[in-house]
PDB file with SEQRES, HELIX, SHEET and CRYST1 records, atoms N, CA, C and O in Angstrom:
SEQRES   1 A   79  MET LYS ASP PHE CYS GLU VAL SER GLU ILE ASN GLU ALA          
SEQRES   2 A   79  THR PHE TYR SER TRP MET LYS LYS TYR ARG SER LYS PRO          
SEQRES   3 A   79  GLU ASP ASP VAL LYS ALA CYS LEU SER GLU ARG GLN ASP          
SEQRES   4 A   79  PHE THR THR ILE GLN VAL LEU PRO SER VAL LYS VAL THR          
SEQRES   5 A   79  LYS PRO GLY LEU PHE ALA GLU VAL GLY SER ILE ARG LEU          
SEQRES   6 A   79  TYR LYS GLU VAL SER GLY LYS TYR LEU LYS ALA LEU LEU          
SEQRES   7 A   79  PRO                                                          
HELIX    1 AA1 LYS A    2  SER A    8  1                                   7    
HELIX    2 AA2 GLU A   12  ARG A   23  1                                  12    
HELIX    3 AA3 GLU A   27  GLU A   36  1                                  10    
HELIX    4 AA4 GLY A   71  LEU A   77  1                                   7    
SHEET    1 AA1 2 ALA A  58  VAL A  60  0                                        
SHEET    2 AA1 2 ILE A  63  LEU A  65 -1                                        
CRYST1    1.000    1.000    1.000  90.00  90.00  90.00 P 1           1          
ATOM      1  N   MET A   1       8.604  -6.072   4.663  1.00  0.00           N  
ATOM      2  CA  MET A   1       7.639  -5.478   5.547  1.00  0.00           C  
ATOM      3  C   MET A   1       7.428  -4.007   5.143  1.00  0.00           C  
ATOM      4  O   MET A   1       6.298  -3.519   5.122  1.00  0.00           O  
ATOM      5  N   LYS A   2       8.501  -3.330   4.833  1.00  0.00           N  
ATOM      6  CA  LYS A   2       8.390  -1.927   4.428  1.00  0.00           C  
ATOM      7  C   LYS A   2       7.548  -1.798   3.155  1.00  0.00           C  
ATOM      8  O   LYS A   2       6.687  -0.923   3.061  1.00  0.00           O  
ATOM      9  N   ASP A   3       7.801  -2.671   2.180  1.00  0.00           N  
ATOM     10  CA  ASP A   3       7.021  -2.641   0.936  1.00  0.00           C  
ATOM     11  C   ASP A   3       5.540  -2.969   1.181  1.00  0.00           C  
ATOM     12  O   ASP A   3       4.650  -2.362   0.586  1.00  0.00           O  
ATOM     13  N   PHE A   4       5.297  -3.952   2.079  1.00  0.00           N  
ATOM     14  CA  PHE A   4       3.919  -4.297   2.429  1.00  0.00           C  
ATOM     15  C   PHE A   4       3.192  -3.088   3.018  1.00  0.00           C  
ATOM     16  O   PHE A   4       2.060  -2.798   2.632  1.00  0.00           O  
ATOM     17  N   CYS A   5       3.830  -2.391   3.939  1.00  0.00           N  
ATOM     18  CA  CYS A   5       3.197  -1.228   4.584  1.00  0.00           C  
ATOM     19  C   CYS A   5       2.957  -0.124   3.586  1.00  0.00           C  
ATOM     20  O   CYS A   5       1.945   0.574   3.660  1.00  0.00           O  
ATOM     21  N   GLU A   6       3.880   0.047   2.644  1.00  0.00           N  
ATOM     22  CA  GLU A   6       3.716   1.075   1.639  1.00  0.00           C  
ATOM     23  C   GLU A   6       2.528   0.750   0.727  1.00  0.00           C  
ATOM     24  O   GLU A   6       1.680   1.605   0.472  1.00  0.00           O  
ATOM     25  N   VAL A   7       2.477  -0.483   0.246  1.00  0.00           N  
ATOM     26  CA  VAL A   7       1.389  -0.909  -0.647  1.00  0.00           C  
ATOM     27  C   VAL A   7       0.039  -0.872   0.096  1.00  0.00           C  
ATOM     28  O   VAL A   7      -0.981  -0.503  -0.485  1.00  0.00           O  
ATOM     29  N   SER A   8       0.042  -1.249   1.353  1.00  0.00           N  
ATOM     30  CA  SER A   8      -1.200  -1.290   2.152  1.00  0.00           C  
ATOM     31  C   SER A   8      -1.566   0.059   2.718  1.00  0.00           C  
ATOM     32  O   SER A   8      -2.625   0.223   3.324  1.00  0.00           O  
ATOM     33  N   GLU A   9      -0.670   1.048   2.519  1.00  0.00           N  
ATOM     34  CA  GLU A   9      -0.879   2.401   3.009  1.00  0.00           C  
ATOM     35  C   GLU A   9      -1.091   2.437   4.532  1.00  0.00           C  
ATOM     36  O   GLU A   9      -1.992   3.109   5.032  1.00  0.00           O  
ATOM     37  N   ILE A  10      -0.242   1.702   5.248  1.00  0.00           N  
ATOM     38  CA  ILE A  10      -0.293   1.764   6.720  1.00  0.00           C  
ATOM     39  C   ILE A  10       1.084   2.179   7.248  1.00  0.00           C  
ATOM     40  O   ILE A  10       2.097   1.977   6.579  1.00  0.00           O  
ATOM     41  N   ASN A  11       1.112   2.735   8.402  1.00  0.00           N  
ATOM     42  CA  ASN A  11       2.352   3.153   9.046  1.00  0.00           C  
ATOM     43  C   ASN A  11       3.073   1.903   9.588  1.00  0.00           C  
ATOM     44  O   ASN A  11       2.422   0.965  10.049  1.00  0.00           O  
ATOM     45  N   GLU A  12       4.404   1.892   9.533  1.00  0.00           N  
ATOM     46  CA  GLU A  12       5.152   0.752  10.023  1.00  0.00           C  
ATOM     47  C   GLU A  12       4.920   0.530  11.516  1.00  0.00           C  
ATOM     48  O   GLU A  12       4.891  -0.609  11.981  1.00  0.00           O  
ATOM     49  N   ALA A  13       4.756   1.619  12.264  1.00  0.00           N  
ATOM     50  CA  ALA A  13       4.482   1.488  13.715  1.00  0.00           C  
ATOM     51  C   ALA A  13       3.144   0.787  13.951  1.00  0.00           C  
ATOM     52  O   ALA A  13       3.022  -0.011  14.880  1.00  0.00           O  
ATOM     53  N   THR A  14       2.146   1.077  13.124  1.00  0.00           N  
ATOM     54  CA  THR A  14       0.838   0.437  13.229  1.00  0.00           C  
ATOM     55  C   THR A  14       0.999  -1.073  12.962  1.00  0.00           C  
ATOM     56  O   THR A  14       0.441  -1.902  13.680  1.00  0.00           O  
ATOM     57  N   PHE A  15       1.759  -1.406  11.933  1.00  0.00           N  
ATOM     58  CA  PHE A  15       1.994  -2.816  11.606  1.00  0.00           C  
ATOM     59  C   PHE A  15       2.614  -3.561  12.794  1.00  0.00           C  
ATOM     60  O   PHE A  15       2.151  -4.639  13.169  1.00  0.00           O  
ATOM     61  N   TYR A  16       3.656  -2.982  13.378  1.00  0.00           N  
ATOM     62  CA  TYR A  16       4.328  -3.625  14.514  1.00  0.00           C  
ATOM     63  C   TYR A  16       3.425  -3.692  15.726  1.00  0.00           C  
ATOM     64  O   TYR A  16       3.477  -4.661  16.484  1.00  0.00           O  
ATOM     65  N   SER A  17       2.591  -2.672  15.923  1.00  0.00           N  
ATOM     66  CA  SER A  17       1.675  -2.662  17.061  1.00  0.00           C  
ATOM     67  C   SER A  17       0.704  -3.852  16.969  1.00  0.00           C  
ATOM     68  O   SER A  17       0.509  -4.572  17.949  1.00  0.00           O  
ATOM     69  N   TRP A  18       0.096  -4.056  15.783  1.00  0.00           N  
ATOM     70  CA  TRP A  18      -0.848  -5.158  15.602  1.00  0.00           C  
ATOM     71  C   TRP A  18      -0.117  -6.522  15.679  1.00  0.00           C  
ATOM     72  O   TRP A  18      -0.643  -7.493  16.223  1.00  0.00           O  
ATOM     73  N   MET A  19       1.103  -6.562  15.119  1.00  0.00           N  
ATOM     74  CA  MET A  19       1.823  -7.803  15.137  1.00  0.00           C  
ATOM     75  C   MET A  19       2.138  -8.174  16.623  1.00  0.00           C  
ATOM     76  O   MET A  19       2.032  -9.341  17.002  1.00  0.00           O  
ATOM     77  N   LYS A  20       2.510  -7.208  17.423  1.00  0.00           N  
ATOM     78  CA  LYS A  20       2.801  -7.441  18.839  1.00  0.00           C  
ATOM     79  C   LYS A  20       1.541  -7.917  19.576  1.00  0.00           C  
ATOM     80  O   LYS A  20       1.599  -8.827  20.403  1.00  0.00           O  
ATOM     81  N   LYS A  21       0.417  -7.290  19.265  1.00  0.00           N  
ATOM     82  CA  LYS A  21      -0.852  -7.626  19.933  1.00  0.00           C  
ATOM     83  C   LYS A  21      -1.224  -9.078  19.666  1.00  0.00           C  
ATOM     84  O   LYS A  21      -1.609  -9.795  20.590  1.00  0.00           O  
ATOM     85  N   TYR A  22      -1.116  -9.521  18.416  1.00  0.00           N  
ATOM     86  CA  TYR A  22      -1.555 -10.859  18.091  1.00  0.00           C  
ATOM     87  C   TYR A  22      -0.515 -11.932  18.389  1.00  0.00           C  
ATOM     88  O   TYR A  22      -0.876 -13.087  18.615  1.00  0.00           O  
ATOM     89  N   ARG A  23       0.773 -11.574  18.394  1.00  0.00           N  
ATOM     90  CA  ARG A  23       1.794 -12.534  18.743  1.00  0.00           C  
ATOM     91  C   ARG A  23       1.858 -12.752  20.235  1.00  0.00           C  
ATOM     92  O   ARG A  23       2.363 -13.785  20.677  1.00  0.00           O  
ATOM     93  N   SER A  24       1.361 -11.812  21.036  1.00  0.00           N  
ATOM     94  CA  SER A  24       1.453 -11.940  22.476  1.00  0.00           C  
ATOM     95  C   SER A  24       0.269 -12.717  23.066  1.00  0.00           C  
ATOM     96  O   SER A  24       0.246 -12.982  24.268  1.00  0.00           O  
ATOM     97  N   LYS A  25      -0.706 -13.079  22.241  1.00  0.00           N  
ATOM     98  CA  LYS A  25      -1.842 -13.839  22.727  1.00  0.00           C  
ATOM     99  C   LYS A  25      -1.396 -15.239  23.104  1.00  0.00           C  
ATOM    100  O   LYS A  25      -0.633 -15.867  22.371  1.00  0.00           O  
ATOM    101  N   PRO A  26      -1.871 -15.741  24.254  1.00  0.00           N  
ATOM    102  CA  PRO A  26      -1.564 -17.134  24.597  1.00  0.00           C  
ATOM    103  C   PRO A  26      -2.134 -18.084  23.555  1.00  0.00           C  
ATOM    104  O   PRO A  26      -3.198 -17.830  22.989  1.00  0.00           O  
ATOM    105  N   GLU A  27      -1.431 -19.170  23.305  1.00  0.00           N  
ATOM    106  CA  GLU A  27      -1.828 -20.118  22.286  1.00  0.00           C  
ATOM    107  C   GLU A  27      -3.223 -20.665  22.531  1.00  0.00           C  
ATOM    108  O   GLU A  27      -3.959 -20.905  21.574  1.00  0.00           O  
ATOM    109  N   ASP A  28      -3.608 -20.868  23.781  1.00  0.00           N  
ATOM    110  CA  ASP A  28      -4.913 -21.413  24.105  1.00  0.00           C  
ATOM    111  C   ASP A  28      -6.039 -20.483  23.665  1.00  0.00           C  
ATOM    112  O   ASP A  28      -7.078 -20.942  23.191  1.00  0.00           O  
ATOM    113  N   ASP A  29      -5.831 -19.161  23.823  1.00  0.00           N  
ATOM    114  CA  ASP A  29      -6.846 -18.193  23.425  1.00  0.00           C  
ATOM    115  C   ASP A  29      -7.044 -18.224  21.896  1.00  0.00           C  
ATOM    116  O   ASP A  29      -8.169 -18.126  21.406  1.00  0.00           O  
ATOM    117  N   VAL A  30      -5.957 -18.360  21.173  1.00  0.00           N  
ATOM    118  CA  VAL A  30      -6.062 -18.439  19.726  1.00  0.00           C  
ATOM    119  C   VAL A  30      -6.816 -19.688  19.298  1.00  0.00           C  
ATOM    120  O   VAL A  30      -7.695 -19.626  18.438  1.00  0.00           O  
ATOM    121  N   LYS A  31      -6.466 -20.837  19.908  1.00  0.00           N  
ATOM    122  CA  LYS A  31      -7.148 -22.085  19.572  1.00  0.00           C  
ATOM    123  C   LYS A  31      -8.630 -22.006  19.899  1.00  0.00           C  
ATOM    124  O   LYS A  31      -9.463 -22.499  19.139  1.00  0.00           O  
ATOM    125  N   ALA A  32      -8.959 -21.395  21.013  1.00  0.00           N  
ATOM    126  CA  ALA A  32     -10.376 -21.277  21.409  1.00  0.00           C  
ATOM    127  C   ALA A  32     -11.148 -20.433  20.418  1.00  0.00           C  
ATOM    128  O   ALA A  32     -12.289 -20.744  20.076  1.00  0.00           O  
ATOM    129  N   CYS A  33     -10.508 -19.346  19.951  1.00  0.00           N  
ATOM    130  CA  CYS A  33     -11.167 -18.506  18.931  1.00  0.00           C  
ATOM    131  C   CYS A  33     -11.420 -19.285  17.652  1.00  0.00           C  
ATOM    132  O   CYS A  33     -12.510 -19.221  17.084  1.00  0.00           O  
ATOM    133  N   LEU A  34     -10.424 -20.010  17.206  1.00  0.00           N  
ATOM    134  CA  LEU A  34     -10.550 -20.756  15.955  1.00  0.00           C  
ATOM    135  C   LEU A  34     -11.542 -21.899  16.071  1.00  0.00           C  
ATOM    136  O   LEU A  34     -12.234 -22.205  15.100  1.00  0.00           O  
ATOM    137  N   SER A  35     -11.632 -22.545  17.239  1.00  0.00           N  
ATOM    138  CA  SER A  35     -12.538 -23.653  17.381  1.00  0.00           C  
ATOM    139  C   SER A  35     -14.010 -23.198  17.317  1.00  0.00           C  
ATOM    140  O   SER A  35     -14.882 -23.967  16.913  1.00  0.00           O  
ATOM    141  N   GLU A  36     -14.277 -21.948  17.715  1.00  0.00           N  
ATOM    142  CA  GLU A  36     -15.645 -21.420  17.638  1.00  0.00           C  
ATOM    143  C   GLU A  36     -16.073 -21.165  16.198  1.00  0.00           C  
ATOM    144  O   GLU A  36     -17.266 -21.195  15.893  1.00  0.00           O  
ATOM    145  N   ARG A  37     -15.132 -20.920  15.328  1.00  0.00           N  
ATOM    146  CA  ARG A  37     -15.427 -20.626  13.919  1.00  0.00           C  
ATOM    147  C   ARG A  37     -15.334 -21.903  13.114  1.00  0.00           C  
ATOM    148  O   ARG A  37     -14.303 -22.576  13.121  1.00  0.00           O  
ATOM    149  N   GLN A  38     -16.402 -22.234  12.426  1.00  0.00           N  
ATOM    150  CA  GLN A  38     -16.405 -23.448  11.602  1.00  0.00           C  
ATOM    151  C   GLN A  38     -16.301 -23.112  10.098  1.00  0.00           C  
ATOM    152  O   GLN A  38     -16.246 -24.011   9.258  1.00  0.00           O  
ATOM    153  N   ASP A  39     -16.275 -21.815   9.776  1.00  0.00           N  
ATOM    154  CA  ASP A  39     -16.272 -21.452   8.364  1.00  0.00           C  
ATOM    155  C   ASP A  39     -14.876 -21.086   7.807  1.00  0.00           C  
ATOM    156  O   ASP A  39     -14.786 -20.483   6.738  1.00  0.00           O  
ATOM    157  N   PHE A  40     -13.817 -21.435   8.502  1.00  0.00           N  
ATOM    158  CA  PHE A  40     -12.495 -21.204   8.005  1.00  0.00           C  
ATOM    159  C   PHE A  40     -12.099 -22.302   7.019  1.00  0.00           C  
ATOM    160  O   PHE A  40     -12.561 -23.439   7.123  1.00  0.00           O  
ATOM    161  N   THR A  41     -11.253 -21.958   6.077  1.00  0.00           N  
ATOM    162  CA  THR A  41     -10.745 -22.914   5.143  1.00  0.00           C  
ATOM    163  C   THR A  41      -9.282 -22.624   4.881  1.00  0.00           C  
ATOM    164  O   THR A  41      -8.821 -21.504   5.100  1.00  0.00           O  
ATOM    165  N   THR A  42      -8.561 -23.603   4.422  1.00  0.00           N  
ATOM    166  CA  THR A  42      -7.155 -23.420   4.109  1.00  0.00           C  
ATOM    167  C   THR A  42      -7.025 -22.721   2.747  1.00  0.00           C  
ATOM    168  O   THR A  42      -7.721 -23.066   1.792  1.00  0.00           O  
ATOM    169  N   ILE A  43      -6.131 -21.745   2.678  1.00  0.00           N  
ATOM    170  CA  ILE A  43      -5.916 -21.061   1.416  1.00  0.00           C  
ATOM    171  C   ILE A  43      -4.428 -21.136   1.054  1.00  0.00           C  
ATOM    172  O   ILE A  43      -3.572 -21.312   1.921  1.00  0.00           O  
ATOM    173  N   GLN A  44      -4.149 -21.001  -0.217  1.00  0.00           N  
ATOM    174  CA  GLN A  44      -2.765 -21.004  -0.663  1.00  0.00           C  
ATOM    175  C   GLN A  44      -2.414 -19.548  -1.010  1.00  0.00           C  
ATOM    176  O   GLN A  44      -3.099 -18.897  -1.799  1.00  0.00           O  
ATOM    177  N   VAL A  45      -1.338 -19.065  -0.403  1.00  0.00           N  
ATOM    178  CA  VAL A  45      -0.883 -17.711  -0.641  1.00  0.00           C  
ATOM    179  C   VAL A  45       0.196 -17.738  -1.698  1.00  0.00           C  
ATOM    180  O   VAL A  45       1.243 -18.361  -1.523  1.00  0.00           O  
ATOM    181  N   LEU A  46      -0.071 -17.053  -2.802  1.00  0.00           N  
ATOM    182  CA  LEU A  46       0.876 -16.999  -3.908  1.00  0.00           C  
ATOM    183  C   LEU A  46       1.742 -15.780  -3.791  1.00  0.00           C  
ATOM    184  O   LEU A  46       1.309 -14.781  -3.216  1.00  0.00           O  
ATOM    185  N   PRO A  47       2.951 -15.817  -4.311  1.00  0.00           N  
ATOM    186  CA  PRO A  47       3.778 -14.630  -4.260  1.00  0.00           C  
ATOM    187  C   PRO A  47       3.165 -13.482  -5.017  1.00  0.00           C  
ATOM    188  O   PRO A  47       2.559 -13.691  -6.067  1.00  0.00           O  
ATOM    189  N   SER A  48       3.307 -12.257  -4.504  1.00  0.00           N  
ATOM    190  CA  SER A  48       2.693 -11.135  -5.166  1.00  0.00           C  
ATOM    191  C   SER A  48       3.496 -10.731  -6.408  1.00  0.00           C  
ATOM    192  O   SER A  48       4.699 -10.975  -6.503  1.00  0.00           O  
ATOM    193  N   VAL A  49       2.810 -10.124  -7.325  1.00  0.00           N  
ATOM    194  CA  VAL A  49       3.417  -9.682  -8.560  1.00  0.00           C  
ATOM    195  C   VAL A  49       3.837  -8.224  -8.370  1.00  0.00           C  
ATOM    196  O   VAL A  49       3.036  -7.402  -7.923  1.00  0.00           O  
ATOM    197  N   LYS A  50       5.100  -7.896  -8.711  1.00  0.00           N  
ATOM    198  CA  LYS A  50       5.563  -6.541  -8.596  1.00  0.00           C  
ATOM    199  C   LYS A  50       4.935  -5.682  -9.680  1.00  0.00           C  
ATOM    200  O   LYS A  50       4.995  -6.000 -10.867  1.00  0.00           O  
ATOM    201  N   VAL A  51       4.342  -4.602  -9.249  1.00  0.00           N  
ATOM    202  CA  VAL A  51       3.682  -3.680 -10.203  1.00  0.00           C  
ATOM    203  C   VAL A  51       4.542  -2.426 -10.302  1.00  0.00           C  
ATOM    204  O   VAL A  51       4.807  -1.762  -9.300  1.00  0.00           O  
ATOM    205  N   THR A  52       4.971  -2.114 -11.509  1.00  0.00           N  
ATOM    206  CA  THR A  52       5.833  -0.939 -11.669  1.00  0.00           C  
ATOM    207  C   THR A  52       5.003   0.324 -11.808  1.00  0.00           C  
ATOM    208  O   THR A  52       5.430   1.388 -11.358  1.00  0.00           O  
ATOM    209  N   LYS A  53       3.817   0.235 -12.425  1.00  0.00           N  
ATOM    210  CA  LYS A  53       2.932   1.371 -12.537  1.00  0.00           C  
ATOM    211  C   LYS A  53       1.665   1.037 -11.779  1.00  0.00           C  
ATOM    212  O   LYS A  53       1.245  -0.120 -11.761  1.00  0.00           O  
ATOM    213  N   PRO A  54       1.038   2.042 -11.145  1.00  0.00           N  
ATOM    214  CA  PRO A  54      -0.231   1.750 -10.450  1.00  0.00           C  
ATOM    215  C   PRO A  54      -1.325   1.364 -11.454  1.00  0.00           C  
ATOM    216  O   PRO A  54      -1.409   1.937 -12.540  1.00  0.00           O  
ATOM    217  N   GLY A  55      -2.132   0.420 -11.091  1.00  0.00           N  
ATOM    218  CA  GLY A  55      -3.221  -0.008 -11.957  1.00  0.00           C  
ATOM    219  C   GLY A  55      -4.404   0.888 -11.844  1.00  0.00           C  
ATOM    220  O   GLY A  55      -4.597   1.542 -10.819  1.00  0.00           O  
ATOM    221  N   LEU A  56      -5.194   0.933 -12.862  1.00  0.00           N  
ATOM    222  CA  LEU A  56      -6.403   1.749 -12.888  1.00  0.00           C  
ATOM    223  C   LEU A  56      -7.447   1.175 -11.947  1.00  0.00           C  
ATOM    224  O   LEU A  56      -7.815   0.008 -12.082  1.00  0.00           O  
ATOM    225  N   PHE A  57      -7.930   1.960 -11.005  1.00  0.00           N  
ATOM    226  CA  PHE A  57      -8.905   1.515 -10.027  1.00  0.00           C  
ATOM    227  C   PHE A  57     -10.339   1.718 -10.585  1.00  0.00           C  
ATOM    228  O   PHE A  57     -11.182   0.825 -10.502  1.00  0.00           O  
ATOM    229  N   ALA A  58     -10.582   2.898 -11.145  1.00  0.00           N  
ATOM    230  CA  ALA A  58     -11.902   3.207 -11.683  1.00  0.00           C  
ATOM    231  C   ALA A  58     -11.771   4.332 -12.711  1.00  0.00           C  
ATOM    232  O   ALA A  58     -10.859   5.157 -12.650  1.00  0.00           O  
ATOM    233  N   GLU A  59     -12.707   4.337 -13.648  1.00  0.00           N  
ATOM    234  CA  GLU A  59     -12.719   5.391 -14.650  1.00  0.00           C  
ATOM    235  C   GLU A  59     -14.170   5.789 -14.955  1.00  0.00           C  
ATOM    236  O   GLU A  59     -15.002   4.945 -15.285  1.00  0.00           O  
ATOM    237  N   VAL A  60     -14.448   7.074 -14.840  1.00  0.00           N  
ATOM    238  CA  VAL A  60     -15.771   7.595 -15.140  1.00  0.00           C  
ATOM    239  C   VAL A  60     -15.595   8.815 -16.049  1.00  0.00           C  
ATOM    240  O   VAL A  60     -15.072   9.846 -15.625  1.00  0.00           O  
ATOM    241  N   GLY A  61     -16.025   8.688 -17.261  1.00  0.00           N  
ATOM    242  CA  GLY A  61     -15.796   9.764 -18.211  1.00  0.00           C  
ATOM    243  C   GLY A  61     -14.321   9.956 -18.432  1.00  0.00           C  
ATOM    244  O   GLY A  61     -13.610   9.020 -18.795  1.00  0.00           O  
ATOM    245  N   SER A  62     -13.840  11.216 -18.205  1.00  0.00           N  
ATOM    246  CA  SER A  62     -12.433  11.483 -18.374  1.00  0.00           C  
ATOM    247  C   SER A  62     -11.663  11.407 -17.079  1.00  0.00           C  
ATOM    248  O   SER A  62     -10.464  11.683 -17.060  1.00  0.00           O  
ATOM    249  N   ILE A  63     -12.316  11.043 -16.003  1.00  0.00           N  
ATOM    250  CA  ILE A  63     -11.676  10.939 -14.677  1.00  0.00           C  
ATOM    251  C   ILE A  63     -11.161   9.531 -14.473  1.00  0.00           C  
ATOM    252  O   ILE A  63     -11.910   8.560 -14.584  1.00  0.00           O  
ATOM    253  N   ARG A  64      -9.874   9.424 -14.174  1.00  0.00           N  
ATOM    254  CA  ARG A  64      -9.259   8.133 -13.892  1.00  0.00           C  
ATOM    255  C   ARG A  64      -8.728   8.133 -12.467  1.00  0.00           C  
ATOM    256  O   ARG A  64      -8.006   9.043 -12.059  1.00  0.00           O  
ATOM    257  N   LEU A  65      -9.095   7.099 -11.715  1.00  0.00           N  
ATOM    258  CA  LEU A  65      -8.629   6.953 -10.327  1.00  0.00           C  
ATOM    259  C   LEU A  65      -7.720   5.735 -10.249  1.00  0.00           C  
ATOM    260  O   LEU A  65      -8.032   4.676 -10.793  1.00  0.00           O  
ATOM    261  N   TYR A  66      -6.609   5.895  -9.575  1.00  0.00           N  
ATOM    262  CA  TYR A  66      -5.631   4.797  -9.455  1.00  0.00           C  
ATOM    263  C   TYR A  66      -5.610   4.176  -8.096  1.00  0.00           C  
ATOM    264  O   TYR A  66      -4.821   3.269  -7.831  1.00  0.00           O  
ATOM    265  N   LYS A  67      -6.484   4.661  -7.215  1.00  0.00           N  
ATOM    266  CA  LYS A  67      -6.647   4.018  -5.903  1.00  0.00           C  
ATOM    267  C   LYS A  67      -7.991   4.465  -5.350  1.00  0.00           C  
ATOM    268  O   LYS A  67      -8.610   5.391  -5.876  1.00  0.00           O  
ATOM    269  N   GLU A  68      -8.442   3.802  -4.282  1.00  0.00           N  
ATOM    270  CA  GLU A  68      -9.719   4.129  -3.662  1.00  0.00           C  
ATOM    271  C   GLU A  68      -9.624   5.534  -3.057  1.00  0.00           C  
ATOM    272  O   GLU A  68      -8.605   5.886  -2.463  1.00  0.00           O  
ATOM    273  N   VAL A  69     -10.676   6.328  -3.208  1.00  0.00           N  
ATOM    274  CA  VAL A  69     -10.699   7.679  -2.672  1.00  0.00           C  
ATOM    275  C   VAL A  69     -11.983   7.843  -1.871  1.00  0.00           C  
ATOM    276  O   VAL A  69     -12.929   7.065  -2.003  1.00  0.00           O  
ATOM    277  N   SER A  70     -11.987   8.882  -1.035  1.00  0.00           N  
ATOM    278  CA  SER A  70     -13.160   9.154  -0.180  1.00  0.00           C  
ATOM    279  C   SER A  70     -14.290   9.789  -0.971  1.00  0.00           C  
ATOM    280  O   SER A  70     -14.080  10.312  -2.066  1.00  0.00           O  
ATOM    281  N   GLY A  71     -15.487   9.738  -0.411  1.00  0.00           N  
ATOM    282  CA  GLY A  71     -16.617  10.383  -1.009  1.00  0.00           C  
ATOM    283  C   GLY A  71     -16.453  11.879  -1.084  1.00  0.00           C  
ATOM    284  O   GLY A  71     -16.908  12.504  -2.042  1.00  0.00           O  
ATOM    285  N   LYS A  72     -15.809  12.467  -0.090  1.00  0.00           N  
ATOM    286  CA  LYS A  72     -15.564  13.917  -0.046  1.00  0.00           C  
ATOM    287  C   LYS A  72     -14.691  14.302  -1.257  1.00  0.00           C  
ATOM    288  O   LYS A  72     -14.940  15.317  -1.908  1.00  0.00           O  
ATOM    289  N   TYR A  73     -13.699  13.508  -1.543  1.00  0.00           N  
ATOM    290  CA  TYR A  73     -12.837  13.754  -2.717  1.00  0.00           C  
ATOM    291  C   TYR A  73     -13.649  13.688  -4.020  1.00  0.00           C  
ATOM    292  O   TYR A  73     -13.499  14.537  -4.899  1.00  0.00           O  
ATOM    293  N   LEU A  74     -14.496  12.685  -4.125  1.00  0.00           N  
ATOM    294  CA  LEU A  74     -15.295  12.547  -5.352  1.00  0.00           C  
ATOM    295  C   LEU A  74     -16.273  13.737  -5.507  1.00  0.00           C  
ATOM    296  O   LEU A  74     -16.469  14.220  -6.623  1.00  0.00           O  
ATOM    297  N   LYS A  75     -16.871  14.200  -4.438  1.00  0.00           N  
ATOM    298  CA  LYS A  75     -17.786  15.358  -4.504  1.00  0.00           C  
ATOM    299  C   LYS A  75     -17.027  16.593  -4.986  1.00  0.00           C  
ATOM    300  O   LYS A  75     -17.585  17.413  -5.714  1.00  0.00           O  
ATOM    301  N   ALA A  76     -15.752  16.736  -4.585  1.00  0.00           N  
ATOM    302  CA  ALA A  76     -14.982  17.874  -4.983  1.00  0.00           C  
ATOM    303  C   ALA A  76     -14.686  17.870  -6.486  1.00  0.00           C  
ATOM    304  O   ALA A  76     -14.444  18.920  -7.081  1.00  0.00           O  
ATOM    305  N   LEU A  77     -14.709  16.675  -7.094  1.00  0.00           N  
ATOM    306  CA  LEU A  77     -14.451  16.568  -8.523  1.00  0.00           C  
ATOM    307  C   LEU A  77     -15.676  16.953  -9.367  1.00  0.00           C  
ATOM    308  O   LEU A  77     -15.535  17.310 -10.537  1.00  0.00           O  
ATOM    309  N   LEU A  78     -16.869  16.882  -8.779  1.00  0.00           N  
ATOM    310  CA  LEU A  78     -18.080  17.178  -9.524  1.00  0.00           C  
ATOM    311  C   LEU A  78     -18.207  18.667  -9.787  1.00  0.00           C  
ATOM    312  O   LEU A  78     -17.847  19.485  -8.941  1.00  0.00           O  
ATOM    313  N   PRO A  79     -18.722  19.022 -10.965  1.00  0.00           N  
ATOM    314  CA  PRO A  79     -18.882  20.472 -11.294  1.00  0.00           C  
ATOM    315  C   PRO A  79     -19.934  21.164 -10.460  1.00  0.00           C  
ATOM    316  O   PRO A  79     -20.167  22.361 -10.628  1.00  0.00           O  
TER     317      PRO A  79                                                      
END                                                                             
């Protein structure tokens, strides 16, 4: 869980808050929500691959970004 929060860049308290919110829902409410949606499909979740170095997210000219950044940050990089 700690690794997941680090990779997802979320606070552990936020993770537990959402987990509590969705686990506390009565089963009937969850079934009712799912029955309204007809576009769900079953997926297979594969184990994640451990990455030792961050992967390249984007490259423009000599600028390399290794994660998503805000527009404000990008504007600051421009001459």
